[in-house]
A tleap script that builds the chain and sets N, CA, C and O, in Angstrom:
source leaprc.protein.ff14SB
mol = sequence {
  NMET LYS LEU LEU LEU TRP ALA GLY VAL ILE
  VAL ALA VAL ILE TRP ILE LEU ARG SER LYS
  LYS SER SER LYS ALA ALA PRO PRO LYS THR
  PRO PRO PRO ALA PRO THR GLN ALA PRO SER
  ALA ALA GLY GLU ALA GLU LYS MET LEU SER
  CYS ALA TYR CYS GLY THR HIE PHE PRO ALA
  SER GLU ALA VAL SER GLY SER SER ASN LEU
  VAL PHE CYS SER ASP GLU HIE ARG ARG GLN
  TYR LEU ALA CARG
}
set mol.1.N position { 69.888 -83.917 48.149 }
set mol.1.CA position { 70.396 -82.793 47.537 }
set mol.1.C position { 71.281 -83.217 46.185 }
set mol.1.O position { 71.255 -82.778 45.035 }
set mol.2.N position { 71.996 -84.160 46.760 }
set mol.2.CA position { 72.704 -84.738 45.207 }
set mol.2.C position { 72.332 -85.036 44.127 }
set mol.2.O position { 72.992 -85.026 43.088 }
set mol.3.N position { 70.949 -85.405 44.319 }
set mol.3.CA position { 69.934 -85.748 43.612 }
set mol.3.C position { 69.643 -84.538 42.618 }
set mol.3.O position { 69.845 -84.380 41.414 }
set mol.4.N position { 69.169 -83.867 43.470 }
set mol.4.CA position { 68.664 -82.318 42.327 }
set mol.4.C position { 69.445 -82.057 41.800 }
set mol.4.O position { 69.352 -82.055 40.573 }
set mol.5.N position { 70.777 -81.651 42.506 }
set mol.5.CA position { 72.096 -81.579 41.410 }
set mol.5.C position { 72.309 -81.929 40.324 }
set mol.5.O position { 72.571 -81.181 39.382 }
set mol.6.N position { 72.198 -83.546 40.283 }
set mol.6.CA position { 72.320 -84.431 39.204 }
set mol.6.C position { 71.311 -84.144 38.537 }
set mol.6.O position { 71.547 -84.056 37.332 }
set mol.7.N position { 70.240 -83.954 38.846 }
set mol.7.CA position { 68.989 -83.671 37.600 }
set mol.7.C position { 69.161 -82.575 37.348 }
set mol.7.O position { 69.035 -82.493 36.126 }
set mol.8.N position { 69.466 -81.272 37.907 }
set mol.8.CA position { 69.840 -80.199 37.133 }
set mol.8.C position { 70.907 -80.250 35.987 }
set mol.8.O position { 70.807 -79.555 34.976 }
set mol.9.N position { 72.046 -81.218 36.243 }
set mol.9.CA position { 73.153 -81.232 35.611 }
set mol.9.C position { 72.621 -82.229 33.961 }
set mol.9.O position { 73.052 -82.298 32.810 }
set mol.10.N position { 71.785 -82.681 34.533 }
set mol.10.CA position { 71.328 -83.953 33.258 }
set mol.10.C position { 70.062 -83.027 32.465 }
set mol.10.O position { 69.876 -83.302 31.280 }
set mol.11.N position { 69.304 -82.076 33.017 }
set mol.11.CA position { 68.315 -81.411 32.163 }
set mol.11.C position { 69.505 -80.306 31.445 }
set mol.11.O position { 69.548 -80.012 30.250 }
set mol.12.N position { 70.318 -79.866 32.392 }
set mol.12.CA position { 70.985 -78.622 31.505 }
set mol.12.C position { 72.208 -79.172 30.215 }
set mol.12.O position { 72.834 -78.468 29.424 }
set mol.13.N position { 72.225 -80.433 30.363 }
set mol.13.CA position { 73.016 -80.970 29.033 }
set mol.13.C position { 71.917 -81.667 28.132 }
set mol.13.O position { 72.215 -81.768 26.942 }
set mol.14.N position { 70.980 -82.045 28.435 }
set mol.14.CA position { 69.994 -82.117 27.626 }
set mol.14.C position { 69.513 -80.890 26.505 }
set mol.14.O position { 69.374 -81.143 25.309 }
set mol.15.N position { 69.301 -79.630 27.050 }
set mol.15.CA position { 69.082 -78.657 26.890 }
set mol.15.C position { 69.951 -78.206 25.975 }
set mol.15.O position { 69.280 -77.877 24.998 }
set mol.16.N position { 71.274 -77.985 25.742 }
set mol.16.CA position { 72.165 -77.651 25.308 }
set mol.16.C position { 72.440 -78.590 24.326 }
set mol.16.O position { 72.832 -78.106 23.265 }
set mol.17.N position { 72.337 -79.894 24.385 }
set mol.17.CA position { 72.334 -80.762 23.093 }
set mol.17.C position { 71.006 -80.419 22.231 }
set mol.17.O position { 71.254 -80.273 21.035 }
set mol.18.N position { 69.840 -80.283 22.542 }
set mol.18.CA position { 68.781 -79.858 21.676 }
set mol.18.C position { 69.135 -78.956 21.144 }
set mol.18.O position { 69.412 -79.054 19.948 }
set mol.19.N position { 69.278 -77.624 21.874 }
set mol.19.CA position { 69.566 -76.481 20.845 }
set mol.19.C position { 70.610 -76.343 19.734 }
set mol.19.O position { 70.488 -75.592 18.766 }
set mol.20.N position { 71.769 -77.243 20.007 }
set mol.20.CA position { 72.693 -77.713 18.948 }
set mol.20.C position { 72.345 -78.156 18.068 }
set mol.20.O position { 72.673 -77.681 16.980 }
set mol.21.N position { 71.507 -79.289 18.165 }
set mol.21.CA position { 70.864 -80.057 17.402 }
set mol.21.C position { 70.079 -78.983 16.518 }
set mol.21.O position { 70.771 -78.673 15.547 }
set mol.22.N position { 69.016 -78.407 16.544 }
set mol.22.CA position { 68.315 -77.704 16.041 }
set mol.22.C position { 68.730 -76.614 15.085 }
set mol.22.O position { 68.171 -76.355 14.020 }
set mol.23.N position { 69.905 -75.937 15.661 }
set mol.23.CA position { 70.593 -74.801 15.137 }
set mol.23.C position { 71.365 -75.444 13.538 }
set mol.23.O position { 71.750 -74.898 12.504 }
set mol.24.N position { 71.321 -76.744 13.997 }
set mol.24.CA position { 72.093 -77.644 12.714 }
set mol.24.C position { 71.352 -77.917 11.783 }
set mol.24.O position { 71.754 -77.798 10.625 }
set mol.25.N position { 70.072 -78.356 12.079 }
set mol.25.CA position { 68.960 -79.051 11.208 }
set mol.25.C position { 68.041 -77.762 10.545 }
set mol.25.O position { 67.297 -77.923 9.578 }
set mol.26.N position { 68.226 -76.495 11.226 }
set mol.26.CA position { 67.631 -75.269 10.572 }
set mol.26.C position { 68.501 -75.010 9.203 }
set mol.26.O position { 69.727 -75.090 9.270 }
set mol.27.N position { 67.876 -74.709 8.004 }
set mol.27.CA position { 68.541 -74.485 6.916 }
set mol.27.C position { 68.548 -72.711 6.801 }
set mol.27.O position { 67.669 -71.936 7.176 }
set mol.28.N position { 69.502 -72.488 6.326 }
set mol.28.CA position { 70.091 -70.625 6.631 }
set mol.28.C position { 68.801 -70.099 6.065 }
set mol.28.O position { 68.435 -70.517 4.966 }
set mol.29.N position { 68.121 -69.266 6.687 }
set mol.29.CA position { 67.181 -68.129 6.119 }
set mol.29.C position { 67.635 -67.542 4.983 }
set mol.29.O position { 68.783 -67.112 5.093 }
set mol.30.N position { 67.071 -67.366 3.836 }
set mol.30.CA position { 67.470 -66.734 2.723 }
set mol.30.C position { 66.112 -66.067 2.204 }
set mol.30.O position { 65.021 -66.629 2.108 }
set mol.31.N position { 66.432 -64.705 1.882 }
set mol.31.CA position { 65.003 -64.104 1.354 }
set mol.31.C position { 64.478 -64.795 -0.039 }
set mol.31.O position { 65.214 -65.320 -0.873 }
set mol.32.N position { 63.023 -64.683 -0.116 }
set mol.32.CA position { 62.565 -65.098 -1.338 }
set mol.32.C position { 62.727 -64.443 -2.179 }
set mol.32.O position { 62.833 -63.240 -1.938 }
set mol.33.N position { 62.836 -64.981 -3.747 }
set mol.33.CA position { 63.081 -64.732 -4.937 }
set mol.33.C position { 62.221 -63.300 -5.347 }
set mol.33.O position { 61.004 -63.373 -5.517 }
set mol.34.N position { 62.839 -62.184 -5.472 }
set mol.34.CA position { 61.710 -61.459 -6.003 }
set mol.34.C position { 61.177 -61.791 -7.124 }
set mol.34.O position { 61.871 -62.229 -8.042 }
set mol.35.N position { 59.868 -61.633 -7.225 }
set mol.35.CA position { 58.775 -61.530 -8.184 }
set mol.35.C position { 59.334 -61.280 -9.607 }
set mol.35.O position { 60.305 -60.534 -9.481 }
set mol.36.N position { 59.161 -61.543 -10.703 }
set mol.36.CA position { 60.119 -61.185 -12.173 }
set mol.36.C position { 58.081 -61.232 -12.536 }
set mol.36.O position { 57.108 -61.910 -12.204 }
set mol.37.N position { 58.455 -59.822 -13.550 }
set mol.37.CA position { 57.067 -59.696 -14.501 }
set mol.37.C position { 57.238 -60.188 -15.934 }
set mol.37.O position { 58.211 -59.607 -16.414 }
set mol.38.N position { 56.892 -60.711 -16.482 }
set mol.38.CA position { 57.211 -61.225 -17.880 }
set mol.38.C position { 56.813 -60.404 -18.687 }
set mol.38.O position { 55.631 -60.067 -18.766 }
set mol.39.N position { 57.941 -59.858 -19.570 }
set mol.39.CA position { 57.890 -58.621 -20.313 }
set mol.39.C position { 56.951 -58.889 -21.460 }
set mol.39.O position { 56.729 -60.073 -21.713 }
set mol.40.N position { 56.281 -57.821 -22.303 }
set mol.40.CA position { 55.745 -58.194 -23.486 }
set mol.40.C position { 56.248 -58.116 -24.507 }
set mol.40.O position { 57.098 -57.232 -24.391 }
set mol.41.N position { 56.263 -58.595 -25.717 }
set mol.41.CA position { 57.043 -59.285 -26.893 }
set mol.41.C position { 57.704 -57.876 -27.295 }
set mol.41.O position { 58.837 -57.976 -27.767 }
set mol.42.N position { 57.178 -56.583 -27.183 }
set mol.42.CA position { 57.527 -55.431 -27.827 }
set mol.42.C position { 58.734 -54.181 -26.690 }
set mol.42.O position { 59.545 -53.291 -26.945 }
set mol.43.N position { 58.117 -54.918 -25.281 }
set mol.43.CA position { 59.204 -54.303 -24.239 }
set mol.43.C position { 58.345 -53.017 -24.055 }
set mol.43.O position { 58.874 -51.916 -23.899 }
set mol.44.N position { 57.178 -53.179 -24.078 }
set mol.44.CA position { 56.158 -51.955 -23.854 }
set mol.44.C position { 55.006 -52.249 -23.205 }
set mol.44.O position { 54.866 -53.467 -23.099 }
set mol.45.N position { 53.903 -51.456 -22.609 }
set mol.45.CA position { 52.531 -52.127 -21.963 }
set mol.45.C position { 51.780 -51.665 -23.051 }
set mol.45.O position { 51.944 -50.900 -24.002 }
set mol.46.N position { 50.545 -52.677 -22.412 }
set mol.46.CA position { 49.687 -53.233 -23.835 }
set mol.46.C position { 48.705 -52.068 -23.525 }
set mol.46.O position { 48.546 -51.700 -22.361 }
set mol.47.N position { 47.956 -51.410 -24.700 }
set mol.47.CA position { 47.138 -50.373 -24.769 }
set mol.47.C position { 46.039 -51.403 -23.818 }
set mol.47.O position { 45.818 -52.586 -23.559 }
set mol.48.N position { 45.442 -49.695 -23.461 }
set mol.48.CA position { 44.380 -50.185 -22.188 }
set mol.48.C position { 42.820 -49.303 -22.853 }
set mol.48.O position { 42.904 -48.149 -23.274 }
set mol.49.N position { 41.579 -50.021 -22.840 }
set mol.49.CA position { 40.624 -49.691 -23.389 }
set mol.49.C position { 39.456 -49.596 -22.506 }
set mol.49.O position { 39.473 -50.274 -21.479 }
set mol.50.N position { 38.277 -48.727 -22.803 }
set mol.50.CA position { 37.228 -48.760 -21.718 }
set mol.50.C position { 36.113 -49.001 -22.364 }
set mol.50.O position { 35.732 -48.448 -23.396 }
set mol.51.N position { 35.512 -49.941 -21.676 }
set mol.51.CA position { 34.133 -50.798 -21.831 }
set mol.51.C position { 32.788 -49.852 -22.320 }
set mol.51.O position { 32.529 -49.044 -21.428 }
set mol.52.N position { 32.129 -49.765 -23.153 }
set mol.52.CA position { 31.147 -48.719 -23.693 }
set mol.52.C position { 30.193 -48.959 -22.657 }
set mol.52.O position { 29.523 -48.004 -22.264 }
set mol.53.N position { 29.993 -50.349 -22.042 }
set mol.53.CA position { 28.821 -50.622 -21.410 }
set mol.53.C position { 28.933 -49.927 -19.578 }
set mol.53.O position { 28.201 -49.273 -18.835 }
set mol.54.N position { 29.876 -50.359 -19.533 }
set mol.54.CA position { 30.169 -50.463 -17.973 }
set mol.54.C position { 31.386 -49.322 -17.722 }
set mol.54.O position { 31.607 -48.861 -16.602 }
set mol.55.N position { 32.141 -48.932 -18.923 }
set mol.55.CA position { 33.451 -47.791 -18.292 }
set mol.55.C position { 34.442 -48.677 -17.544 }
set mol.55.O position { 35.131 -48.147 -16.672 }
set mol.56.N position { 34.576 -49.961 -17.800 }
set mol.56.CA position { 35.813 -50.475 -16.940 }
set mol.56.C position { 37.139 -50.419 -17.986 }
set mol.56.O position { 37.074 -50.668 -19.190 }
set mol.57.N position { 38.213 -50.081 -17.333 }
set mol.57.CA position { 39.430 -50.601 -18.073 }
set mol.57.C position { 39.734 -51.867 -18.262 }
set mol.57.O position { 39.516 -52.655 -17.342 }
set mol.58.N position { 40.311 -52.334 -19.516 }
set mol.58.CA position { 41.396 -53.620 -19.957 }
set mol.58.C position { 41.917 -53.878 -20.911 }
set mol.58.O position { 41.625 -53.118 -21.834 }
set mol.59.N position { 42.758 -54.826 -21.198 }
set mol.59.CA position { 43.738 -54.709 -21.899 }
set mol.59.C position { 43.010 -54.911 -23.422 }
set mol.59.O position { 41.983 -55.579 -23.546 }
set mol.60.N position { 43.682 -54.244 -24.557 }
set mol.60.CA position { 43.421 -54.498 -25.628 }
set mol.60.C position { 42.972 -55.802 -26.143 }
set mol.60.O position { 41.889 -56.102 -26.648 }
set mol.61.N position { 44.121 -56.589 -25.894 }
set mol.61.CA position { 43.820 -58.077 -26.391 }
set mol.61.C position { 42.369 -58.610 -25.728 }
set mol.61.O position { 41.806 -59.492 -26.377 }
set mol.62.N position { 41.958 -58.323 -24.954 }
set mol.62.CA position { 41.474 -59.103 -24.278 }
set mol.62.C position { 39.350 -58.200 -24.600 }
set mol.62.O position { 38.264 -58.490 -24.096 }
set mol.63.N position { 39.716 -57.276 -25.504 }
set mol.63.CA position { 38.178 -56.508 -25.723 }
set mol.63.C position { 37.437 -57.656 -26.912 }
set mol.63.O position { 37.942 -58.619 -27.487 }
set mol.64.N position { 35.852 -57.002 -26.985 }
set mol.64.CA position { 35.350 -57.611 -27.526 }
set mol.64.C position { 34.591 -56.459 -28.884 }
set mol.64.O position { 33.637 -55.706 -28.686 }
set mol.65.N position { 35.182 -56.590 -29.929 }
set mol.65.CA position { 34.281 -55.824 -30.557 }
set mol.65.C position { 32.616 -55.547 -30.806 }
set mol.65.O position { 31.862 -56.501 -30.997 }
set mol.66.N position { 32.174 -54.294 -30.788 }
set mol.66.CA position { 30.827 -54.281 -31.361 }
set mol.66.C position { 30.411 -53.500 -32.502 }
set mol.66.O position { 31.160 -53.607 -33.472 }
set mol.67.N position { 29.645 -52.921 -32.605 }
set mol.67.CA position { 28.958 -52.191 -33.798 }
set mol.67.C position { 29.937 -50.738 -33.440 }
set mol.67.O position { 30.413 -50.310 -32.388 }
set mol.68.N position { 29.963 -50.250 -34.848 }
set mol.68.CA position { 30.226 -48.553 -35.055 }
set mol.68.C position { 31.745 -48.556 -34.095 }
set mol.68.O position { 31.927 -47.640 -33.292 }
set mol.69.N position { 32.835 -49.716 -34.275 }
set mol.69.CA position { 33.936 -49.393 -33.346 }
set mol.69.C position { 33.629 -49.216 -32.148 }
set mol.69.O position { 34.307 -48.372 -31.564 }
set mol.70.N position { 32.539 -49.912 -31.357 }
set mol.70.CA position { 32.443 -49.786 -29.788 }
set mol.70.C position { 33.465 -50.911 -29.367 }
set mol.70.O position { 33.704 -51.746 -30.239 }
set mol.71.N position { 34.095 -51.048 -28.166 }
set mol.71.CA position { 34.755 -51.972 -27.543 }
set mol.71.C position { 33.900 -52.421 -26.295 }
set mol.71.O position { 33.092 -51.639 -25.794 }
set mol.72.N position { 34.087 -53.658 -25.817 }
set mol.72.CA position { 33.462 -53.912 -24.480 }
set mol.72.C position { 34.249 -54.954 -23.834 }
set mol.72.O position { 34.978 -55.738 -24.442 }
set mol.73.N position { 34.069 -54.926 -22.586 }
set mol.73.CA position { 35.036 -56.354 -22.046 }
set mol.73.C position { 34.814 -57.217 -22.038 }
set mol.73.O position { 35.658 -58.100 -21.886 }
set mol.74.N position { 33.262 -57.495 -22.236 }
set mol.74.CA position { 33.157 -59.189 -22.433 }
set mol.74.C position { 31.818 -59.007 -23.209 }
set mol.74.O position { 31.068 -58.035 -23.299 }
set mol.75.N position { 31.761 -60.330 -23.770 }
set mol.75.CA position { 30.375 -60.842 -24.496 }
set mol.75.C position { 29.023 -60.388 -23.889 }
set mol.75.O position { 28.288 -59.592 -24.472 }
set mol.76.N position { 28.725 -60.959 -22.637 }
set mol.76.CA position { 27.624 -59.936 -22.227 }
set mol.76.C position { 27.629 -58.640 -21.973 }
set mol.76.O position { 26.459 -58.265 -21.899 }
set mol.77.N position { 28.407 -57.728 -21.795 }
set mol.77.CA position { 28.151 -56.633 -21.859 }
set mol.77.C position { 28.215 -56.038 -23.334 }
set mol.77.O position { 27.981 -54.832 -23.259 }
set mol.78.N position { 28.394 -56.347 -24.353 }
set mol.78.CA position { 28.116 -56.192 -26.042 }
set mol.78.C position { 26.637 -56.395 -26.068 }
set mol.78.O position { 25.890 -55.561 -26.581 }
set mol.79.N position { 26.230 -57.446 -25.546 }
set mol.79.CA position { 24.746 -58.171 -25.587 }
set mol.79.C position { 23.902 -56.835 -25.255 }
set mol.79.O position { 23.254 -56.060 -25.960 }
set mol.80.N position { 24.243 -56.913 -23.641 }
set mol.80.CA position { 23.270 -56.072 -23.335 }
set mol.80.C position { 23.403 -54.551 -23.634 }
set mol.80.O position { 22.413 -53.858 -23.399 }
set mol.81.N position { 24.620 -53.910 -24.170 }
set mol.81.CA position { 24.619 -52.701 -24.832 }
set mol.81.C position { 23.848 -52.549 -25.794 }
set mol.81.O position { 23.168 -51.527 -25.891 }
set mol.82.N position { 23.793 -53.752 -26.891 }
set mol.82.CA position { 23.015 -53.392 -28.274 }
set mol.82.C position { 21.434 -53.873 -28.005 }
set mol.82.O position { 20.592 -53.848 -28.902 }
set mol.83.N position { 21.106 -54.392 -26.394 }
set mol.83.CA position { 19.659 -54.572 -26.190 }
set mol.83.C position { 18.959 -53.207 -26.004 }
set mol.83.O position { 17.816 -52.945 -26.378 }
set mol.84.N position { 19.710 -52.477 -25.449 }
set mol.84.CA position { 18.874 -51.205 -25.018 }
set mol.84.C position { 18.421 -50.709 -25.825 }
set mol.84.O position { 17.741 -49.702 -25.628 }
savepdb mol mol.pdb
quit
């Protein structure tokens, strides 16, 4: 009977020591930093254009120019449009 009592005390002491050790080792939880968006040079949104072939909207900086002031989202769509 004394053996069971000592075993219980030893298990309790080990459990308490481990719980204190793990609480000290864990870094404090801080929320992740909020994602920041890079502002454009002028602080304004970039103009969006529509592809003459597929109708997809894309930023003006990615436009591929075609004949008669048409714009395309890619060179492949420009070639396919002109091949019609």
